[in-house]
C-alpha positions in Angstrom: -257.9 -75.7 -12.4 -255.4 -74.5 -15.0 -252.4 -76.5 -16.3 -249.9 -74.5 -14.1 -252.0 -75.2 -10.9 -252.2 -78.9 -11.8 -248.4 -79.0 -12.2 -247.8 -77.1 -8.9 -250.2 -79.5 -7.1 -248.4 -82.5 -8.5 -245.0 -81.1 -7.5 -246.3 -80.3 -4.0 -247.6 -83.8 -3.6 -244.3 -85.2 -4.8 -242.5 -83.1 -2.2 -244.9 -84.4 0.5 -244.1 -88.0 -0.6 -240.3 -87.4 -0.5 -240.5 -85.9 2.9 -242.9 -88.2 4.7 -243.9 -91.3 2.7 -240.7 -92.9 1.3 -240.7 -96.5 2.4 -236.9 -96.9 2.1 -233.9 -95.5 0.3 -231.1 -97.9 -0.6 -228.1 -97.4 -2.9 -229.6 -94.1 -4.1 -232.8 -95.6 -5.2 -236.2 -94.8 -3.7 -238.9 -97.3 -2.7 -242.5 -96.1 -2.4 -246.0 -97.5 -2.8 -247.2 -98.0 -6.4 -249.6 -94.9 -6.1 -246.7 -92.7 -4.8 -244.4 -94.0 -7.6 -246.8 -92.9 -10.2 -247.0 -89.4 -8.7 -243.2 -89.1 -8.4 -242.6 -90.3 -11.9 -245.2 -87.8 -13.2 -243.6 -85.0 -11.2 -240.1 -86.0 -12.4 -241.3 -85.7 -16.0 -242.6 -82.2 -15.2 -239.4 -81.0 -13.6 -236.7 -79.6 -15.8 -233.8 -79.9 -13.5 -232.0 -82.8 -11.8 -234.0 -85.6 -13.3 -231.4 -87.0 -15.7 -231.7 -87.6 -19.4 -235.3 -87.4 -20.8 -236.3 -90.2 -23.2 -239.2 -89.5 -25.6 -241.8 -91.8 -27.1 -242.5 -91.5 -30.9 -245.5 -89.3 -30.2 -243.4 -86.8 -28.3 -244.4 -87.7 -24.8 -241.8 -88.3 -22.1 -241.2 -92.0 -21.3 -238.3 -91.8 -19.0 -236.5 -89.3 -16.8 -233.6 -91.2 -15.3 -234.8 -91.3 -11.7 -234.7 -94.7 -10.0 -238.1 -95.0 -8.3 -239.4 -98.4 -7.3 -242.9 -99.3 -6.4 -243.1 -101.8 -3.5 -245.8 -103.4 -1.4 -244.9 -102.2 2.2 -246.4 -105.3 3.7 -243.8 -107.4 1.8 -240.9 -104.9 2.3 -241.4 -104.7 6.1 -242.4 -108.4 6.5 -241.0 -109.6 9.9 -241.6 -111.8 12.8 -240.2 -111.4 16.3 -240.1 -112.8 19.8 -239.1 -111.3 23.1 -236.4 -113.0 25.1 -234.9 -112.1 28.4 -236.1 -112.2 32.0 -238.9 -109.9 33.2 -237.3 -106.7 34.6 -234.1 -107.1 32.7 -233.1 -105.3 29.5 -235.4 -107.1 27.1 -234.0 -108.5 23.9 -236.1 -108.6 20.8 -235.2 -111.3 18.2 -236.3 -110.1 14.8 -236.4 -112.1 11.7 -236.8 -109.8 8.8 -237.5 -110.6 5.2 -234.0 -109.5 4.0 -233.3 -112.6 1.9 -235.5 -115.0 -0.1 -235.4 -117.8 2.5 -236.5 -115.5 5.3 -239.2 -113.9 3.1 -240.7 -117.3 2.2 -240.5 -118.4 5.8 -242.4 -115.4 7.0 -245.0 -115.2 4.3 -245.7 -118.9 3.7 -243.5 -121.3 5.7 -244.8 -120.4 9.1 -248.4 -121.0 8.1 -247.8 -124.6 6.8 -245.0 -125.4 9.2 -242.5 -126.2 6.5 -239.4 -124.2 5.7 -236.9 -124.9 3.0 -233.9 -124.0 5.2 -232.7 -125.3 8.6 -231.7 -121.9 10.0 -232.8 -118.3 9.4 -230.8 -115.1 10.2 -232.1 -113.2 13.2 -231.2 -109.8 14.6 -231.1 -109.2 18.3 -232.2 -105.7 19.5 -232.4 -104.0 22.8 -232.9 -100.5 24.1 -229.9 -98.6 25.6 -230.1 -96.3 28.6 -231.2 -93.3 26.4 -234.1 -95.4 25.0 -232.6 -95.9 21.5 -232.9 -99.2 19.8 -229.5 -100.9 19.4 -228.5 -103.9 17.3 -226.8 -106.2 19.7 -225.8 -109.0 17.3 -226.7 -111.0 14.3 -227.4 -114.7 14.9 -229.5 -117.6 13.6 -232.5 -119.4 14.8 -233.6 -122.9 13.9 -236.6 -123.5 11.6 -238.4 -125.2 14.4 -237.8 -122.3 16.8 -239.0 -119.9 14.2 -242.2 -121.8 13.5 -243.0 -122.3 17.2 -241.9 -119.0 18.8 -241.9 -116.1 16.2 -245.6 -115.2 16.0 -245.6 -111.4 16.5 -244.9 -108.8 13.9 -243.6 -105.2 14.2 -245.7 -102.5 12.5 -244.2 -100.6 9.5 -243.1 -97.7 11.5 -241.2 -99.8 14.0 -239.6 -101.9 11.3 -238.6 -98.8 9.4 -236.7 -97.7 12.5 -234.6 -100.8 12.8 -234.2 -101.6 9.1 -231.2 -99.4 8.6 -229.4 -101.2 11.4 -230.3 -104.5 9.8 -228.7 -103.3 6.5 -225.6 -102.2 8.4 -225.5 -105.3 10.5 -223.5 -107.3 8.0 -226.3 -108.6 5.8 -225.1 -108.4 2.2 -228.5 -107.7 0.7 -228.4 -105.3 -2.2 -231.3 -103.4 -3.7 -231.4 -105.8 -6.6 -231.7 -108.9 -4.4 -234.3 -107.6 -1.9 -237.4 -109.7 -1.9 -239.7 -106.9 -2.9 
């Protein structure tokens, strides 16, 4: 494979990542897996347009392109626990505790296993489905540490959590890209 074909293949894979494999986009910054970040950074170095100011190493190789691409572990980024509330046959409410702040992240990843949390309450997001079947954020509330430990045992998969994550961000949680526990 010649150099031009390698570059074309790299740019095609970068396009595939941007269309289908971005974990999240927040404040103009892109979050992808470490493997995909390496591909995107390599592709950005090959592109001539729209990548920002190039910075060169002393040996002449490119060391920076100005793009903000972050490598994250999707298991940490989408960490969550939920429980279903509501009566059978009624519009079910899902209470989701997402790892959008450090206390929630520590509670989900470690505190629930050993039964000890460093906070008394955790933020929780109440979701339901409307008549068209779309997921709707009903309200933002809190749950006690004991309720979280005893009742929140299920986890949403990455795809489902990605669907509700934008609503969590818009639901009044003041988490910025810099303070995300990722």
